[in-house]
C-alpha positions in Angstrom: 9.7 -116.2 288.4 12.4 -113.4 288.5 10.3 -111.2 286.2 7.2 -111.8 288.4 9.0 -110.7 291.6 10.4 -107.6 289.9 6.9 -106.8 288.6 5.5 -107.2 292.1 8.2 -105.0 293.6 7.7 -102.4 291.0 3.9 -102.4 291.7 4.5 -102.0 295.4 6.8 -99.1 294.8 4.4 -97.4 292.5 1.6 -98.1 294.9 3.5 -96.5 297.8 4.3 -93.5 295.6 0.6 -93.1 294.8 -0.4 -93.4 298.5 2.3 -90.9 299.5 1.2 -88.4 296.8 -2.5 -88.5 297.7 -1.9 -88.5 301.5 1.2 -86.2 302.0 2.6 -85.0 298.7 -0.5 -83.4 297.3 -0.7 -81.0 300.2 3.1 -80.4 300.2 3.9 -76.8 299.3 6.9 -77.7 297.1 4.8 -80.2 295.1 2.1 -77.5 294.6 4.7 -74.9 293.6 6.2 -77.4 291.1 2.8 -78.2 289.6 2.2 -74.4 289.2 5.6 -73.9 287.6 5.0 -76.8 285.1 1.6 -75.4 284.3 3.1 -72.0 283.7 5.8 -73.4 281.4 3.2 -75.4 279.4 1.2 -72.2 279.0 4.3 -70.3 277.9 5.3 -72.9 275.4 1.7 -73.0 274.0 1.8 -69.2 273.6 5.1 -69.4 271.8 3.9 -72.0 269.4 0.7 -70.0 268.8 2.8 -66.9 268.1 5.0 -68.8 265.6 1.9 -70.2 263.9 0.3 -66.7 263.7 3.5 -65.3 262.3 3.6 -68.0 259.7 0.0 -67.4 258.7 0.5 -63.7 258.5 3.7 -64.0 256.4 1.9 -66.3 254.0 -1.1 -64.1 254.0 -3.4 -67.0 255.2 -5.4 -65.0 257.7 -9.2 -65.4 257.3 -9.5 -61.9 256.0 -6.7 -62.4 253.4 -8.4 -65.6 252.1 -11.8 -64.0 251.9 -10.5 -61.0 250.0 -8.5 -63.2 247.5 -11.5 -65.5 247.0 -13.7 -62.5 246.2 -11.1 -61.0 243.8 -9.7 -64.1 242.1 -11.9 -67.0 243.0 -8.9 -69.1 244.2 -6.1 -68.9 246.7 -2.5 -69.5 245.5 0.6 -69.2 247.5 4.2 -69.5 246.5 6.7 -70.2 249.3 9.2 -67.4 249.6 12.6 -68.6 250.6 13.4 -65.8 253.0 10.0 -66.0 254.8 10.5 -69.8 255.1 13.9 -69.3 256.5 12.6 -66.8 259.1 9.9 -69.1 260.2 12.4 -72.0 260.1 14.7 -70.0 262.4 12.0 -69.4 264.9 11.0 -73.0 264.9 14.7 -74.0 265.3 15.1 -71.6 268.2 12.0 -73.0 269.9 13.4 -76.5 269.4 16.8 -75.5 270.9 15.1 -74.0 273.9 13.0 -77.1 274.4 16.0 -79.4 274.1 18.0 -77.5 276.7 15.1 -77.4 279.1 14.7 -81.1 278.7 18.4 -81.7 279.4 18.2 -79.5 282.5 15.1 -81.4 283.7 16.9 -84.7 283.2 19.8 -83.6 285.4 19.1 -84.2 289.1 21.5 -81.5 290.2 20.1 -78.7 288.0 16.5 -77.5 288.4 14.7 -76.6 285.2 12.5 -74.4 287.4 15.3 -72.1 288.6 17.0 -71.7 285.2 15.2 -69.9 282.4 16.2 -70.5 278.8 15.6 -68.3 275.7 17.0 -68.6 272.2 17.3 -66.1 269.4 19.1 -66.9 266.1 21.0 -69.7 267.8 22.1 -67.5 270.7 21.0 -69.1 274.0 20.6 -67.0 277.2 20.5 -68.8 280.5 19.1 -66.8 283.5 18.1 -67.6 287.0 20.0 -69.1 289.9 22.3 -72.1 290.5 23.7 -73.4 293.8 27.4 -73.3 292.8 29.9 -72.3 290.1 30.2 -76.0 289.2 26.5 -76.1 288.4 26.7 -72.9 286.4 29.5 -74.6 284.3 27.4 -77.7 283.9 24.4 -75.7 282.7 26.6 -73.9 280.2 28.0 -77.2 279.0 24.5 -78.8 278.6 23.5 -75.8 276.5 26.7 -75.8 274.4 26.3 -79.5 273.6 22.8 -78.8 272.0 22.5 -78.9 268.3 22.0 -75.5 266.5 23.5 -73.5 269.4 26.1 -71.0 268.2 26.5 -69.0 271.4 25.5 -69.3 275.1 25.2 -66.2 277.3 24.8 -66.8 281.1 23.3 -64.3 283.5 22.9 -67.1 286.1 23.5 -66.0 289.7 25.3 -68.3 292.1 23.4 -68.5 295.4 
């Protein structure tokens, strides 16, 4: 019976949330701005993944023109994995993972907005930029970044507003 009541309450809350979104929230400018920012971040992440994939294909000479040429000349395509190329691509993938992990931590924190803090990572060096409401929040953002695996340095250009 207890589970049934909790389920009904949960359903009512979700229902009210849906009603609010479709009657008030959908037209709310902040909701629209947030939706636009999320869409922009998804597009940015997609572009980054595409660039990493293109770099990997280029470094392995797996572009269509490379494959056509090799098939014409040799009749087969053979690639040996070069250690330094693999490490370079691995570093890029690791940096992308670090950036995503930090953005996720910022998004989970109700006091820090993932939308006002930009995160970039190069060779384990994380740069935080944007705005925060207080020095305490700046410290919290730095701490979240420093706690992330594969981070060797954090640089903050965050502005306290």
